[in-house]
C-alpha positions as CSV (number, residue, x, y, z in Angstrom):
1,X,4.8,-5.3,29.2
2,X,2.9,-5.7,25.9
3,X,4.6,-4.8,22.7
4,X,2.6,-2.5,20.5
5,X,2.3,-3.3,16.8
6,X,5.1,-5.9,17.1
7,X,4.3,-7.7,13.9
8,X,1.7,-6.0,12.0
9,X,2.5,-6.5,8.4
10,X,1.5,-7.5,4.9
11,X,3.4,-10.3,3.1
12,X,3.3,-12.0,-0.3
13,X,6.0,-14.4,0.7
14,X,6.1,-15.8,4.3
15,X,8.8,-14.0,6.3
16,X,9.2,-11.1,3.9
17,X,7.4,-7.9,4.9
18,X,6.2,-5.7,2.1
19,X,7.6,-2.2,2.8
20,X,5.6,-0.3,0.1
21,X,2.4,1.2,1.6
22,X,-0.7,0.2,-0.4
23,X,-3.6,2.4,-1.5
24,X,-6.7,0.7,0.2
25,X,-10.3,1.0,-0.8
26,X,-13.2,-0.5,1.2
27,X,-16.5,-1.6,-0.3
28,X,-19.5,-3.0,1.7
29,X,-22.8,-4.3,0.6
30,X,-25.9,-2.4,1.6
31,X,-26.7,-4.9,4.4
32,X,-23.2,-4.3,5.8
33,X,-22.4,-8.0,6.1
34,X,-20.4,-8.7,3.0
35,X,-17.7,-6.5,1.5
36,X,-14.1,-6.3,0.3
37,X,-10.9,-4.3,0.7
38,X,-8.9,-3.7,-2.5
39,X,-5.2,-3.2,-1.9
40,X,-3.0,-1.6,-4.6
41,X,0.7,-1.7,-4.3
42,X,2.7,0.4,-6.8
43,X,6.1,-1.1,-7.4
44,X,6.1,-3.5,-4.5
45,X,9.4,-4.2,-2.8
46,X,9.1,-8.0,-2.3
47,X,7.7,-9.0,-5.8
48,X,10.1,-9.0,-8.8
49,X,10.0,-10.1,-12.4
50,X,11.9,-13.2,-11.2
51,X,9.6,-14.3,-8.4
52,X,6.1,-12.9,-9.3
53,X,4.9,-16.3,-10.6
54,X,5.5,-17.7,-7.1
55,X,3.0,-15.3,-5.5
56,X,0.0,-17.3,-4.3
57,X,-1.5,-15.2,-1.5
58,X,-1.4,-11.9,0.3
59,X,-1.1,-12.4,4.1
60,X,-2.4,-9.8,6.5
61,X,-0.6,-10.6,9.8
62,X,-1.1,-9.1,13.3
63,X,-1.1,-10.1,16.9
64,X,-4.4,-12.0,16.5
65,X,-3.0,-14.2,13.7
66,X,-3.3,-14.1,9.9
67,X,-5.9,-13.2,7.3
68,X,-5.2,-14.1,3.7
69,X,-6.5,-14.0,0.1
70,X,-5.7,-15.6,-3.1
71,X,-7.3,-12.9,-5.2
72,X,-4.2,-11.2,-6.6
73,X,-3.7,-9.4,-10.0
74,X,-0.2,-8.4,-11.1
75,X,0.8,-5.8,-13.7
76,X,4.3,-6.7,-15.0
77,X,6.4,-4.9,-17.5
78,X,9.6,-6.3,-19.1
79,X,11.9,-5.2,-16.2
80,X,9.7,-4.7,-13.1
81,X,6.4,-5.4,-11.4
82,X,4.4,-2.2,-11.9
83,X,1.4,-2.9,-9.7
84,X,-0.2,-5.5,-7.5
85,X,-3.9,-5.4,-6.8
86,X,-5.2,-7.8,-4.2
87,X,-8.8,-8.2,-2.9
88,X,-9.6,-9.4,0.6
89,X,-13.3,-10.2,1.1
90,X,-15.5,-10.9,4.1
91,X,-18.9,-12.5,4.4
92,X,-20.1,-11.5,7.9
93,X,-20.1,-8.7,10.5
94,X,-17.7,-10.8,12.6
95,X,-15.2,-11.2,9.7
96,X,-15.5,-7.5,8.9
97,X,-14.8,-6.6,12.5
98,X,-11.7,-8.9,12.5
99,X,-10.5,-7.2,9.3
100,X,-11.0,-3.7,10.7
101,X,-8.9,-4.6,13.8
102,X,-6.1,-5.6,11.4
103,X,-6.6,-2.5,9.4
104,X,-6.4,-0.3,12.5
105,X,-3.3,-2.0,13.7
106,X,-1.7,-1.7,10.3
107,X,-2.5,2.0,10.0
108,X,-1.1,2.6,13.5
109,X,2.1,0.7,12.7
110,X,2.6,2.8,9.5
111,X,2.1,6.1,11.3
112,X,5.0,5.1,13.7
113,X,7.5,4.4,10.9
């Protein structure tokens, strides 16, 4: 029997799932080939003032494997990380379709929590 949504997650550190749900906005060029998804996490659970300098990538992980991006902006105050904004970009219809499969699995996993 196949497990559904067994490991659909977003991570900033390998092995540590981000529990905070992001606000996600999608943008596509008029030709539909290129685009980006902007993820905003308000007060993320895995990033702290002690470890935020170690954040190198955002990983989007599902049963097909892993997508990642290095485009990460952090908003940090004296005592906590206020917001993380991360941008995942694609350059072809095939890359977009792969991203959308992840996005669908992630949305389904969130609705079952």
